[in-house]
DSSP file (Angstrom, degrees, kcal/mol; ACC not computed):
  #  RESIDUE AA STRUCTURE BP1 BP2  ACC     N-H-->O    O-->H-N    N-H-->O    O-->H-N    TCO  KAPPA ALPHA  PHI   PSI    X-CA   Y-CA   Z-CA
    1    1 A M              0   0    0      0, 0.0     2,-0.0     0, 0.0     0, 0.0   0.000 360.0 360.0 360.0 135.3   73.9  128.1  -49.5
    2    2 A S     >  -     0   0    0      1,-0.1     4,-2.3     4,-0.0     5,-0.2  -0.267 360.0-111.2 -72.7 162.7   73.1  131.8  -49.2
    3    3 A N  H  > S+     0   0    0      1,-0.2     4,-2.4     2,-0.2     5,-0.2   0.875 118.0  54.6 -59.5 -40.0   72.9  133.5  -45.8
    4    4 A R  H  > S+     0   0    0      2,-0.2     4,-2.0     1,-0.2    -1,-0.2   0.914 110.1  44.8 -63.7 -44.6   69.2  134.0  -46.3
    5    5 A K  H  > S+     0   0    0      2,-0.2     4,-2.5     1,-0.2    -1,-0.2   0.886 111.6  53.8 -67.1 -39.3   68.5  130.3  -46.8
    6    6 A R  H  X S+     0   0    0     -4,-2.3     4,-2.4     1,-0.2    -2,-0.2   0.912 109.7  47.1 -62.8 -42.7   70.8  129.4  -43.9
    7    7 A R  H  X S+     0   0    0     -4,-2.4     4,-2.6     2,-0.2    -1,-0.2   0.900 111.3  52.1 -63.8 -40.0   68.8  131.7  -41.6
    8    8 A Y  H  X S+     0   0    0     -4,-2.0     4,-2.2     2,-0.2    -2,-0.2   0.913 110.7  46.5 -63.7 -43.8   65.6  130.2  -42.8
    9    9 A V  H  X S+     0   0    0     -4,-2.5     4,-1.4     2,-0.2    -1,-0.2   0.912 113.6  49.4 -64.5 -43.0   66.7  126.6  -42.2
   10   10 A M  H  X S+     0   0    0     -4,-2.4     4,-2.0     1,-0.2    -2,-0.2   0.899 109.8  51.3 -63.7 -40.1   68.0  127.6  -38.8
   11   11 A L  H  X S+     0   0    0     -4,-2.6     4,-2.5     1,-0.2    -1,-0.2   0.889 106.1  54.8 -64.1 -40.3   64.7  129.3  -38.0
   12   12 A L  H  < S+     0   0    0     -4,-2.2    -1,-0.2     1,-0.2    -2,-0.2   0.837 112.3  44.5 -61.6 -32.4   62.8  126.2  -39.0
   13   13 A G  H  X S+     0   0    0     -4,-1.4     4,-0.6    -5,-0.1    -2,-0.2   0.823 117.2  42.8 -80.5 -32.2   64.8  124.1  -36.6
   14   14 A V  H  X S+     0   0    0     -4,-2.0     4,-2.2     2,-0.1     5,-0.2   0.863 102.5  64.2 -85.4 -37.8   64.6  126.6  -33.6
   15   15 A V  H  X S+     0   0    0     -4,-2.5     4,-2.6     1,-0.2     5,-0.2   0.904 101.2  49.4 -58.0 -47.0   61.0  127.6  -33.8
   16   16 A P  H  > S+     0   0    0      0, 0.0     4,-2.5     0, 0.0    -1,-0.2   0.884 111.0  51.6 -60.8 -35.2   59.5  124.1  -33.0
   17   17 A L  H  X S+     0   0    0     -4,-0.6     4,-2.4    -3,-0.2    -2,-0.2   0.911 111.0  47.4 -65.7 -41.6   61.9  123.8  -30.0
   18   18 A L  H  X S+     0   0    0     -4,-2.2     4,-2.3     2,-0.2    -1,-0.2   0.901 111.6  50.6 -65.9 -40.8   60.8  127.2  -28.7
   19   19 A V  H  X S+     0   0    0     -4,-2.6     4,-1.3     2,-0.2    -2,-0.2   0.939 112.8  45.8 -62.0 -46.8   57.1  126.3  -29.2
   20   20 A L  H  <>S+     0   0    0     -4,-2.5     5,-1.8     1,-0.2     3,-0.2   0.892 113.9  48.5 -65.5 -38.4   57.5  123.0  -27.3
   21   21 A A  H ><5S+     0   0    0     -4,-2.4     3,-1.0     1,-0.2    -1,-0.2   0.861 108.9  55.0 -67.3 -35.4   59.5  124.7  -24.5
   22   22 A G  H 3<5S+     0   0    0     -4,-2.3    -1,-0.2     1,-0.2    -2,-0.2   0.771 105.7  50.5 -71.2 -26.5   56.9  127.4  -24.2
   23   23 A C  T 3<5S-     0   0    0     -4,-1.3    -1,-0.2    -3,-0.2    -2,-0.2   0.280 116.1-108.4 -98.6  13.4   54.0  125.0  -23.7
   24   24 A G  T < 5 +     0   0    0     -3,-1.0    -3,-0.2     1,-0.2    -2,-0.1   0.651  59.3 163.7  77.5  15.1   55.7  123.0  -20.9
   25   25 A Y      < -     0   0    0     -5,-1.8     2,-0.3    -6,-0.2    -1,-0.2  -0.402  10.8-180.0 -66.8 141.8   56.3  119.9  -23.0
   26   26 A S        -     0   0    0      2,-0.2    -5,-0.0    -2,-0.1    -1,-0.0  -0.995  33.9-144.7-141.6 146.2   58.9  117.5  -21.6
   27   27 A H  S    S+     0   0    0     -2,-0.3     2,-0.1     2,-0.1    -1,-0.1   0.539  73.0 105.3 -83.7  -6.6   60.2  114.2  -22.8
   28   28 A R  S    S-     0   0    0      1,-0.1    -2,-0.2     2,-0.0     2,-0.1  -0.387  76.8-110.0 -74.1 151.5   60.4  113.0  -19.2
   29   29 A T        -     0   0    0      2,-0.1     4,-0.1     1,-0.1    -1,-0.1  -0.379  13.1-131.5 -73.7 157.1   57.9  110.5  -17.8
   30   30 A L  S    S+     0   0    0     -2,-0.1     2,-0.2     2,-0.1    -1,-0.1   0.406  85.4  89.3 -88.8   1.5   55.4  111.6  -15.2
   31   31 A L  S    S-     0   0    0      1,-0.1    -2,-0.1   132,-0.1     2,-0.1  -0.642  97.9 -87.5 -91.3 155.3   56.4  108.5  -13.2
   32   32 A R    >   -     0   0    0     -2,-0.2     3,-1.0     1,-0.1    -1,-0.1  -0.421  31.8-142.5 -61.2 133.7   59.2  108.7  -10.6
   33   33 A E  T 3  S+     0   0    0      1,-0.2    -1,-0.1    -2,-0.1    -3,-0.0   0.694  96.9  61.0 -75.9 -18.5   62.5  107.9  -12.4
   34   34 A D  T 3  S+     0   0    0      1,-0.1     2,-0.6     2,-0.0    -1,-0.2   0.513  90.6  79.2 -85.5  -2.7   63.8  105.9   -9.4
   35   35 A I    <   +     0   0    0     -3,-1.0    -1,-0.1     1,-0.1     3,-0.1  -0.918  45.6 152.2-106.0 112.0   61.0  103.4   -9.7
   36   36 A G        +     0   0    0     -2,-0.6    35,-2.4     1,-0.1     2,-0.3   0.622  58.9  45.4-113.3 -19.8   61.6  100.9  -12.4
   37   37 A T  E     -a   71   0A   0     33,-0.2    43,-0.9    40,-0.1     2,-0.3  -0.903  59.2-170.6-129.4 157.3   59.7   97.8  -11.3
   38   38 A I  E     -ab  72  80A   0     33,-2.5    35,-1.9    -2,-0.3     2,-0.4  -0.984  12.5-151.9-143.9 150.3   56.3   97.2   -9.8
   39   39 A N  E     - b   0  81A   0     41,-1.6    43,-2.5    -2,-0.3    33,-0.0  -0.990   7.0-168.0-121.9 135.2   54.4   94.3   -8.2
   40   40 A V        -     0   0    0     -2,-0.4    43,-0.1    41,-0.2     3,-0.1  -0.838  10.7-164.7-124.0  92.5   50.6   94.1   -8.4
   41   41 A P        -     0   0    0      0, 0.0     2,-0.1     0, 0.0    43,-0.1  -0.303  43.8 -76.3 -69.8 162.8   49.3   91.5   -6.0
   42   42 A V        -     0   0    0      1,-0.1    12,-0.1    41,-0.1    42,-0.1  -0.405  56.6-116.1 -60.4 129.1   45.7   90.3   -6.5
   43   43 A F        -     0   0    0     10,-0.6    42,-0.3    -2,-0.1    14,-0.1  -0.310  29.1-109.2 -63.9 148.7   43.4   93.0   -5.2
   44   44 A D  E     -c   85   0A   0     40,-2.5    42,-2.8    -3,-0.1     2,-0.4  -0.343  25.1-141.6 -72.1 162.6   41.2   92.1   -2.2
   45   45 A N  E     +c   86   0A   0     40,-0.2    42,-0.2     1,-0.1    40,-0.0  -0.958  22.6 175.2-132.6 113.1   37.4   91.8   -2.8
   46   46 A H        +     0   0    0     40,-3.1     2,-0.2    -2,-0.4    41,-0.1   0.146  58.7  86.5-100.7  17.2   35.1   93.1   -0.1
   47   47 A T  S    S-     0   0    0     39,-0.2    -2,-0.1     2,-0.2    41,-0.1  -0.590  86.1-114.6-111.1 174.5   32.0   92.3   -2.1
   48   48 A W  S    S+     0   0    0     41,-0.2     2,-0.9    -2,-0.2    -1,-0.0   0.535  89.1  97.2 -82.1  -8.1   29.8   89.3   -2.5
   49   49 A Y    >   -     0   0    0     40,-0.1     3,-0.8     2,-0.0     4,-0.3  -0.740  67.3-151.1 -91.4 106.0   30.7   89.0   -6.2
   50   50 A R  T 3  S+     0   0    0     -2,-0.9    -2,-0.1     1,-0.2    -1,-0.0  -0.453  71.8  26.4 -78.0 146.6   33.5   86.4   -6.5
   51   51 A G  T 3> S+     0   0    0     -2,-0.1     4,-1.5    -6,-0.0     3,-0.3   0.157  86.8 102.9  92.0 -18.0   36.1   86.5   -9.2
   52   52 A L  H <> S+     0   0    0     -3,-0.8     4,-2.6     1,-0.2     5,-0.2   0.808  74.3  62.1 -67.5 -27.8   35.9   90.3   -9.8
   53   53 A E  H  > S+     0   0    0     -4,-0.3     4,-2.2     1,-0.2   -10,-0.6   0.878 104.0  47.9 -65.2 -37.3   39.2   90.8   -7.9
   54   54 A A  H  > S+     0   0    0     -3,-0.3     4,-2.3     2,-0.2    -1,-0.2   0.895 113.5  47.0 -69.8 -39.9   41.1   88.7  -10.4
   55   55 A E  H  X S+     0   0    0     -4,-1.5     4,-2.1     2,-0.2    -2,-0.2   0.900 112.5  49.8 -68.1 -40.5   39.5   90.6  -13.3
   56   56 A L  H  X S+     0   0    0     -4,-2.6     4,-2.1     2,-0.2    -2,-0.2   0.915 111.8  48.1 -62.9 -44.4   40.3   93.9  -11.7
   57   57 A T  H  X S+     0   0    0     -4,-2.2     4,-2.5     2,-0.2    -2,-0.2   0.910 109.8  52.9 -64.1 -42.6   43.9   92.9  -11.0
   58   58 A K  H  X S+     0   0    0     -4,-2.3     4,-2.2     1,-0.2    -1,-0.2   0.906 109.5  49.0 -59.2 -42.5   44.2   91.7  -14.7
   59   59 A R  H  X S+     0   0    0     -4,-2.1     4,-2.3     2,-0.2    -1,-0.2   0.885 109.7  51.9 -64.1 -39.6   42.9   95.1  -15.9
   60   60 A M  H  X S+     0   0    0     -4,-2.1     4,-2.5     2,-0.2    -2,-0.2   0.933 110.2  48.5 -61.4 -46.7   45.4   97.0  -13.6
   61   61 A V  H  X S+     0   0    0     -4,-2.5     4,-2.5     1,-0.2    -2,-0.2   0.915 110.8  51.0 -61.3 -44.1   48.3   94.9  -15.0
   62   62 A E  H  X S+     0   0    0     -4,-2.2     4,-2.5     1,-0.2    -1,-0.2   0.915 111.4  47.5 -59.8 -44.2   47.2   95.6  -18.6
   63   63 A E  H  X S+     0   0    0     -4,-2.3     4,-2.6     2,-0.2    -2,-0.2   0.898 110.8  50.5 -66.8 -40.7   47.0   99.4  -17.9
   64   64 A V  H  X S+     0   0    0     -4,-2.5     4,-1.2     1,-0.2     6,-0.3   0.928 113.1  47.6 -61.3 -44.0   50.4   99.5  -16.2
   65   65 A E  H  < S+     0   0    0     -4,-2.5    -2,-0.2    -5,-0.2    -1,-0.2   0.911 117.3  42.1 -61.4 -43.1   51.9   97.6  -19.2
   66   66 A L  H  < S+     0   0    0     -4,-2.5    -2,-0.2    -5,-0.2    -1,-0.2   0.849 125.4  29.2 -74.2 -35.3   50.2   99.9  -21.7
   67   67 A H  H  < S+     0   0    0     -4,-2.6     2,-0.3    -5,-0.2    -1,-0.2   0.275 112.6  50.7-120.5  11.9   50.8  103.2  -20.1
   68   68 A T     <  -     0   0    0     -4,-1.2    93,-0.0    -3,-0.1    89,-0.0  -0.903  67.5-129.6-138.2 170.9   54.0  103.1  -18.1
   69   69 A Q        +     0   0    0     -2,-0.3     2,-0.1     2,-0.1    -4,-0.1   0.231  67.1 127.1 -99.5  10.9   57.6  102.1  -18.5
   70   70 A L        -     0   0    0     -6,-0.3     2,-0.3   -33,-0.1   -33,-0.2  -0.390  49.2-146.4 -73.4 145.7   57.4  100.0  -15.4
   71   71 A H  E     -a   37   0A   0    -35,-2.4   -33,-2.5    -2,-0.1     2,-0.3  -0.844  20.3-114.3-109.1 149.3   58.5   96.3  -15.5
   72   72 A F  E     +a   38   0A   0     -2,-0.3   -33,-0.2   -35,-0.2   -35,-0.0  -0.599  39.3 167.9 -87.3 145.1   56.9   93.6  -13.3
   73   73 A A        -     0   0    0    -35,-1.9   -33,-0.1    -2,-0.3     5,-0.1  -0.964  42.9 -82.9-147.2 158.4   58.8   91.9  -10.6
   74   74 A P    >>  -     0   0    0      0, 0.0     3,-1.9     0, 0.0     4,-1.6  -0.302  51.4-105.6 -59.9 153.4   58.2   89.6   -7.6
   75   75 A R  T 34 S+     0   0    0      1,-0.3     3,-0.4     2,-0.2   -36,-0.1   0.872 119.3  51.1 -52.4 -44.9   57.1   91.5   -4.5
   76   76 A D  T 34 S+     0   0    0      1,-0.2    -1,-0.3     3,-0.0   -37,-0.0   0.587 118.3  38.8 -74.3  -8.0   60.4   91.1   -2.7
   77   77 A E  T <4 S+     0   0    0     -3,-1.9    -1,-0.2     3,-0.1    -2,-0.2   0.540  93.8 102.9-112.2 -12.6   62.4   92.3   -5.7
   78   78 A A     <  -     0   0    0     -4,-1.6   -40,-0.1    -3,-0.4     3,-0.1  -0.383  64.4-142.3 -76.8 148.9   60.1   95.1   -6.9
   79   79 A D  S    S+     0   0    0      1,-0.1    39,-1.8    39,-0.1    40,-1.0   0.792  85.7  16.5 -73.1 -30.3   60.8   98.8   -6.3
   80   80 A S  E     -bD  38 117A   0    -43,-0.9   -41,-1.6    37,-0.3     2,-0.4  -0.927  63.7-144.4-144.7 162.6   57.1   99.5   -5.7
   81   81 A V  E     -bD  39 116A   0     35,-2.2    35,-2.9    -2,-0.3     2,-0.6  -0.999   4.0-157.5-133.7 130.7   53.7   97.8   -5.0
   82   82 A L  E     + D   0 115A   0    -43,-2.5     2,-0.3    -2,-0.4    33,-0.2  -0.945  30.9 166.2-105.1 114.1   50.3   98.7   -6.3
   83   83 A E  E     + D   0 114A   0     31,-2.4    31,-2.4    -2,-0.6     2,-0.3  -0.898   4.2 123.2-131.0 158.5   47.7   97.3   -3.9
   84   84 A G  E     - D   0 113A   0     -2,-0.3   -40,-2.5    29,-0.2     2,-0.3  -0.981  37.8-108.2 177.9-167.8   44.1   97.7   -3.2
   85   85 A A  E     -cD  44 112A   0     27,-2.8    27,-2.7    -2,-0.3     2,-0.9  -0.998  22.4-121.1-151.1 147.4   40.6   96.3   -2.9
   86   86 A L  E     +cD  45 111A   0    -42,-2.8   -40,-3.1    -2,-0.3   -39,-0.2  -0.845  37.9 176.0 -83.7 110.3   37.3   96.2   -4.7
   87   87 A V  E     +     0   0A   0     23,-2.0     2,-0.3    -2,-0.9    24,-0.2   0.649  57.6  17.3 -99.2 -17.4   35.2   97.7   -1.8
   88   88 A D  E     + D   0 110A   0     22,-1.4    22,-2.7   -41,-0.1     2,-0.3  -0.981  56.1 166.6-155.6 142.3   31.8   98.0   -3.5
   89   89 A Y  E     + D   0 109A   0     -2,-0.3     2,-0.3    20,-0.2   -41,-0.2  -0.921  10.8 158.3-155.9 128.3   30.0   96.5   -6.5
   90   90 A Y  E     - D   0 108A   0     18,-2.4    18,-2.8    -2,-0.3     2,-0.5  -0.997  25.2-148.2-151.7 158.0   26.4   96.5   -7.4
   91   91 A Q  E     - D   0 107A   0     -2,-0.3     2,-0.7    16,-0.2    16,-0.2  -0.989   6.8-157.5-129.3 123.2   24.1   96.2  -10.4
   92   92 A D  E     - D   0 106A   0     14,-2.9    14,-2.4    -2,-0.5     2,-0.5  -0.900  17.4-146.0 -99.7 114.5   20.8   98.0  -10.7
   93   93 A V  E     + D   0 105A   0     -2,-0.7    12,-0.3    12,-0.2     3,-0.1  -0.685  22.3 175.1 -85.0 127.0   18.6   96.1  -13.2
   94   94 A G  E     +     0   0A   0     10,-3.5     2,-0.3    -2,-0.5    11,-0.2   0.771  65.7   4.3 -99.5 -32.7   16.3   98.4  -15.2
   95   95 A A  E     - D   0 104A   0      9,-1.8     8,-2.6     2,-0.0     9,-1.8  -0.987  58.2-170.0-156.6 142.9   14.7   95.9  -17.6
   96   96 A K  E     - D   0 102A   0     -2,-0.3     6,-0.2     6,-0.3     2,-0.1  -0.912  23.4-121.0-128.2 157.4   14.7   92.2  -18.3
   97   97 A R    >   -     0   0    0      4,-2.7     3,-1.9    -2,-0.3     6,-0.0  -0.413  42.5 -96.3 -84.1 173.8   13.4   90.0  -21.1
   98   98 A T  T 3  S+     0   0    0      1,-0.3    -1,-0.1    -2,-0.1    -2,-0.0   0.756 126.9  57.1 -64.2 -23.8   10.8   87.3  -20.4
   99   99 A D  T 3  S-     0   0    0      2,-0.1    -1,-0.3     1,-0.0     3,-0.1   0.235 121.9-107.5 -90.5  14.0   13.6   84.8  -20.1
  100  100 A D    <   +     0   0    0     -3,-1.9     2,-0.3     1,-0.3    -2,-0.1   0.505  69.6 147.5  72.0   9.4   15.3   86.9  -17.4
  101  101 A D        -     0   0    0      1,-0.1    -4,-2.7     2,-0.0     2,-0.4  -0.579  54.7-114.9 -67.7 135.5   18.2   88.1  -19.6
  102  102 A V  E     +D   96   0A   0     -2,-0.3    -6,-0.3    -6,-0.2     3,-0.1  -0.615  36.5 175.6 -77.1 124.7   19.1   91.6  -18.5
  103  103 A L  E    S+     0   0A   0     -8,-2.6    35,-1.9    -2,-0.4     2,-0.4   0.793  71.1  17.5 -94.5 -36.3   18.4   94.2  -21.1
  104  104 A L  E    S+DE  95 137A   0     -9,-1.8   -10,-3.5    33,-0.2    -9,-1.8  -0.986  71.8 146.1-144.7 125.9   19.3   97.3  -19.2
  105  105 A A  E     -DE  93 136A   0     31,-1.7    31,-4.6    -2,-0.4     2,-0.5  -0.988  36.2-134.1-154.9 155.3   21.3   97.7  -16.0
  106  106 A R  E     -DE  92 135A   0    -14,-2.4   -14,-2.9    -2,-0.3     2,-0.5  -0.976  19.8-161.3-114.3 126.4   23.8  100.1  -14.3
  107  107 A V  E     -DE  91 134A   0     27,-2.9    27,-2.3    -2,-0.5     2,-0.4  -0.909   8.0-174.3-107.9 131.9   26.9   98.6  -12.8
  108  108 A T  E     -DE  90 133A   0    -18,-2.8   -18,-2.4    -2,-0.5     2,-0.3  -0.993   2.7-179.5-129.3 132.4   28.8  100.6  -10.2
  109  109 A A  E     -DE  89 132A   0     23,-2.6    23,-2.6    -2,-0.4     2,-0.4  -0.970  11.0-158.5-131.5 146.5   32.2   99.6   -8.7
  110  110 A T  E     -DE  88 131A   0    -22,-2.7   -23,-2.0    -2,-0.3   -22,-1.4  -0.992   9.1-170.7-127.2 132.1   34.4  101.2   -6.1
  111  111 A V  E     -DE  86 130A   0     19,-2.6    19,-2.8    -2,-0.4     2,-0.4  -0.939   9.4-159.7-122.1 143.9   38.1  100.5   -5.7
  112  112 A R  E     +DE  85 129A   0    -27,-2.7   -27,-2.8    -2,-0.4     2,-0.3  -0.987  28.7 156.9-119.6 132.5   40.5  101.6   -2.9
  113  113 A F  E     -DE  84 128A   0     15,-2.3    15,-2.4    -2,-0.4     2,-0.3  -0.949  24.4-168.8-150.4 165.6   44.2  101.6   -3.8
  114  114 A R  E     -D   83   0A   0    -31,-2.4   -31,-2.4    -2,-0.3     2,-0.5  -0.971  17.8-138.6-153.2 158.4   47.6  102.9   -3.0
  115  115 A W  E     -DE  82 125A   0     10,-2.2     9,-2.8    -2,-0.3    10,-1.9  -0.990  26.5-165.7-121.1 122.1   51.1  102.8   -4.6
  116  116 A V  E     -DE  81 123A   0    -35,-2.9   -35,-2.2    -2,-0.5     2,-0.9  -0.885  26.3-128.7-117.8 138.1   54.0  102.2   -2.2
  117  117 A D  E  >  -D   80   0A   0      5,-3.2     4,-2.8    -2,-0.4     3,-0.3  -0.765  25.2-160.2 -77.0 107.8   57.7  102.6   -2.6
  118  118 A R  T  4 S+     0   0    0    -39,-1.8   -38,-0.2    -2,-0.9    -1,-0.2   0.804  83.8  56.8 -66.1 -29.6   58.7   99.2   -1.3
  119  119 A L  T  4 S+     0   0    0    -40,-1.0    -1,-0.2     1,-0.2   -39,-0.1   0.871 123.0  21.9 -71.9 -37.0   62.3  100.2   -0.5
  120  120 A T  T  4 S-     0   0    0     -3,-0.3    -2,-0.2     2,-0.2    -1,-0.2   0.639  96.0-128.2-103.2 -19.2   61.4  103.2    1.8
  121  121 A G     <  +     0   0    0     -4,-2.8     2,-0.2     1,-0.3    -3,-0.2   0.396  64.0 135.4  84.1  -4.0   57.8  102.1    2.8
  122  122 A R        -     0   0    0     -5,-0.3    -5,-3.2     1,-0.1     2,-0.4  -0.482  60.4-112.9 -79.8 148.4   56.5  105.6    1.8
  123  123 A E  E     -E  116   0A   0     -7,-0.2    -7,-0.3     1,-0.2    -1,-0.1  -0.670  23.2-172.5 -80.3 128.3   53.4  106.0   -0.2
  124  124 A I  E    S+     0   0A   0     -9,-2.8    -8,-0.2    -2,-0.4    -1,-0.2   0.893  91.7  16.6 -81.7 -48.8   53.9  107.3   -3.7
  125  125 A V  E    S-E  115   0A   0    -10,-1.9   -10,-2.2    -3,-0.1    -1,-0.4  -0.979  94.6-138.7-120.4 114.1   50.1  107.6   -4.2
  126  126 A P  E     -     0   0A   0      0, 0.0   -13,-0.1     0, 0.0   -10,-0.0  -0.131  45.7 -57.5 -68.2 169.9   48.4  107.5   -0.8
  127  127 A W  E     +     0   0A   0    -13,-0.1     2,-0.3   -15,-0.1   -13,-0.2  -0.194  67.3 173.4 -49.6 128.0   45.1  105.5   -0.2
  128  128 A Q  E     -E  113   0A   0    -15,-2.4   -15,-2.3    -3,-0.1     2,-0.4  -0.972  23.3-143.6-137.6 153.3   42.5  106.8   -2.6
  129  129 A T  E     -E  112   0A   0     -2,-0.3     2,-0.4   -17,-0.2   -17,-0.2  -0.965  17.1-176.7-120.5 134.6   39.0  105.7   -3.5
  130  130 A M  E     -E  111   0A   0    -19,-2.8   -19,-2.6    -2,-0.4     2,-0.4  -0.979   7.9-160.9-130.9 143.7   37.4  105.8   -6.9
  131  131 A R  E     -E  110   0A   0     -2,-0.4     2,-0.3   -21,-0.2   -21,-0.2  -0.969   9.8-178.8-124.3 140.4   34.0  104.9   -8.1
  132  132 A E  E     -E  109   0A   0    -23,-2.6   -23,-2.6    -2,-0.4     2,-0.3  -0.994   5.7-165.1-138.9 144.1   32.9  104.2  -11.7
  133  133 A S  E     -E  108   0A   0     -2,-0.3     2,-0.3   -25,-0.2   -25,-0.2  -0.931   3.4-173.6-127.3 153.3   29.6  103.3  -13.3
  134  134 A A  E     -E  107   0A   0    -27,-2.3   -27,-2.9    -2,-0.3     2,-0.4  -0.994  21.9-128.5-145.3 143.5   28.6  101.9  -16.7
  135  135 A L  E     -E  106   0A   0     -2,-0.3     2,-0.7   -29,-0.2   -29,-0.3  -0.759  18.5-146.0 -90.4 131.7   25.3  101.4  -18.3
  136  136 A N  E     +E  105   0A   0    -31,-4.6   -31,-1.7    -2,-0.4     2,-0.5  -0.887  22.2 172.0-101.6 113.0   24.6   97.9  -19.7
  137  137 A V  E >   -E  104   0A   0     -2,-0.7     3,-2.9   -33,-0.2     4,-0.4  -0.992  37.2-129.2-116.9 127.5   22.5   97.9  -22.8
  138  138 A L  G >  S+     0   0    0    -35,-1.9     3,-0.7    -2,-0.5    -1,-0.1   0.773 105.8  54.5 -48.0 -34.0   22.3   94.5  -24.4
  139  139 A A  G 3  S+     0   0    0      1,-0.2    -1,-0.3   -36,-0.2     3,-0.1   0.589  86.2  82.2 -80.4  -9.6   23.3   95.8  -27.8
  140  140 A L  G <  S-     0   0    0     -3,-2.9     2,-1.3     1,-0.2    -1,-0.2   0.726  80.8-148.4 -73.8 -19.8   26.6   97.5  -26.6
  141  141 A G    <   +     0   0    0     -3,-0.7    -1,-0.2    -4,-0.4    -5,-0.0  -0.584  67.3  85.0  94.1 -77.1   28.6   94.3  -26.7
  142  142 A E  S    S-     0   0    0     -2,-1.3    -2,-0.1     1,-0.1     5,-0.1  -0.443  87.6-112.5 -67.1 128.0   31.2   94.7  -23.9
  143  143 A P    >>  -     0   0    0      0, 0.0     4,-1.8     0, 0.0     3,-0.5  -0.282  22.0-122.5 -58.3 145.6   29.7   93.6  -20.5
  144  144 A P  H 3> S+     0   0    0      0, 0.0     4,-2.7     0, 0.0     5,-0.2   0.838 110.7  58.3 -63.9 -32.2   29.3   96.5  -18.2
  145  145 A E  H 3> S+     0   0    0      1,-0.2     4,-2.5     2,-0.2     5,-0.2   0.879 106.0  50.5 -64.4 -35.3   31.5   95.0  -15.5
  146  146 A D  H <> S+     0   0    0     -3,-0.5     4,-2.4     2,-0.2     5,-0.2   0.920 112.0  46.9 -65.7 -43.1   34.4   94.8  -18.0
  147  147 A R  H  X S+     0   0    0     -4,-1.8     4,-2.4     2,-0.2    -2,-0.2   0.918 113.9  48.0 -64.9 -42.3   33.9   98.5  -18.9
  148  148 A V  H  X S+     0   0    0     -4,-2.7     4,-2.3     2,-0.2    -2,-0.2   0.940 114.9  43.7 -64.6 -47.9   33.7   99.5  -15.2
  149  149 A L  H  X S+     0   0    0     -4,-2.5     4,-2.2     2,-0.2    -1,-0.2   0.884 114.5  50.5 -67.1 -37.9   36.8   97.6  -14.2
  150  150 A R  H  X S+     0   0    0     -4,-2.4     4,-2.3    -5,-0.2    -1,-0.2   0.934 112.1  47.4 -63.9 -45.7   38.8   98.7  -17.3
  151  151 A R  H  X S+     0   0    0     -4,-2.4     4,-2.3     2,-0.2    -2,-0.2   0.884 110.4  51.9 -65.6 -39.1   37.9  102.4  -16.6
  152  152 A L  H  X S+     0   0    0     -4,-2.3     4,-2.2     2,-0.2    -1,-0.2   0.931 110.5  48.9 -60.6 -45.2   38.8  102.0  -12.9
  153  153 A A  H  X S+     0   0    0     -4,-2.2     4,-2.2     1,-0.2    -2,-0.2   0.899 109.7  51.9 -62.8 -40.8   42.2  100.6  -13.9
  154  154 A E  H  X S+     0   0    0     -4,-2.3     4,-1.9     1,-0.2    -1,-0.2   0.908 111.0  47.9 -60.8 -42.5   42.7  103.5  -16.4
  155  155 A R  H  X S+     0   0    0     -4,-2.3     4,-1.9     2,-0.2    -2,-0.2   0.873 109.3  52.8 -69.1 -36.8   42.0  106.0  -13.7
  156  156 A V  H  X S+     0   0    0     -4,-2.2     4,-1.7     2,-0.2    -1,-0.2   0.933 110.5  46.8 -63.3 -45.8   44.3  104.4  -11.2
  157  157 A V  H  X S+     0   0    0     -4,-2.2     4,-1.4     1,-0.2    -1,-0.2   0.858 107.7  57.5 -67.8 -33.1   47.2  104.4  -13.7
  158  158 A E  H  X S+     0   0    0     -4,-1.9     4,-0.7     1,-0.2     3,-0.3   0.909 106.2  50.1 -60.0 -39.8   46.4  108.1  -14.5
  159  159 A K  H >< S+     0   0    0     -4,-1.9     3,-0.6     1,-0.2    -2,-0.2   0.865 107.3  54.1 -65.8 -34.5   46.9  108.8  -10.7
  160  160 A M  H 3< S+     0   0    0     -4,-1.7    -1,-0.2     1,-0.2    -2,-0.2   0.805 107.5  51.8 -66.5 -28.4   50.2  107.0  -10.8
  161  161 A R  H 3< S+     0   0    0     -4,-1.4    -1,-0.2    -3,-0.3    -2,-0.2   0.578  89.6  98.4 -88.8  -9.7   51.3  109.2  -13.7
  162  162 A Q  S << S-     0   0    0     -4,-0.7     2,-0.1    -3,-0.6    -3,-0.0  -0.415  87.2 -95.2 -77.4 152.8   50.5  112.5  -12.0
  163  163 A P              0   0    0      0, 0.0    -1,-0.1     0, 0.0  -132,-0.1  -0.435 360.0 360.0 -64.3 141.0   53.2  114.6  -10.3
  164  164 A W              0   0    0     -2,-0.1    -2,-0.0    -4,-0.1    -3,-0.0   0.415 360.0 360.0-103.8 360.0   53.2  113.9   -6.6
């Protein structure tokens, strides 16, 4: 291989590395590296709507599984605990059919949560409150409470992934 070709091949290998280094890319996770396991107990429910706490917890577990490298463990064996409560939930009905099926409604839910290092007792993410709304249009398919709880879970896991 000629010197010119060798330089060209070397340049092709080095330039992408420089570009990635220049834009702050890192292969490291945005989660703490000393936290490998998590426990997510059923969230509390401070609303009149029963069963939403189980659905919210299920969504939290799904998001942690999808978007982190954390493994689940029993509370007394886990490195960390994600805990919280559904503190507010309401549905504003905009339109109904004659048979009382809801055609148009806005669902709003509020969650309060924190992520704790179980070994030290320190908060990794301190208590935070998030609110999410979704419009229910009969033709959209996914129930608005599912959209709201899924989006809240996505936002909680986003907070877990941010630098602290």
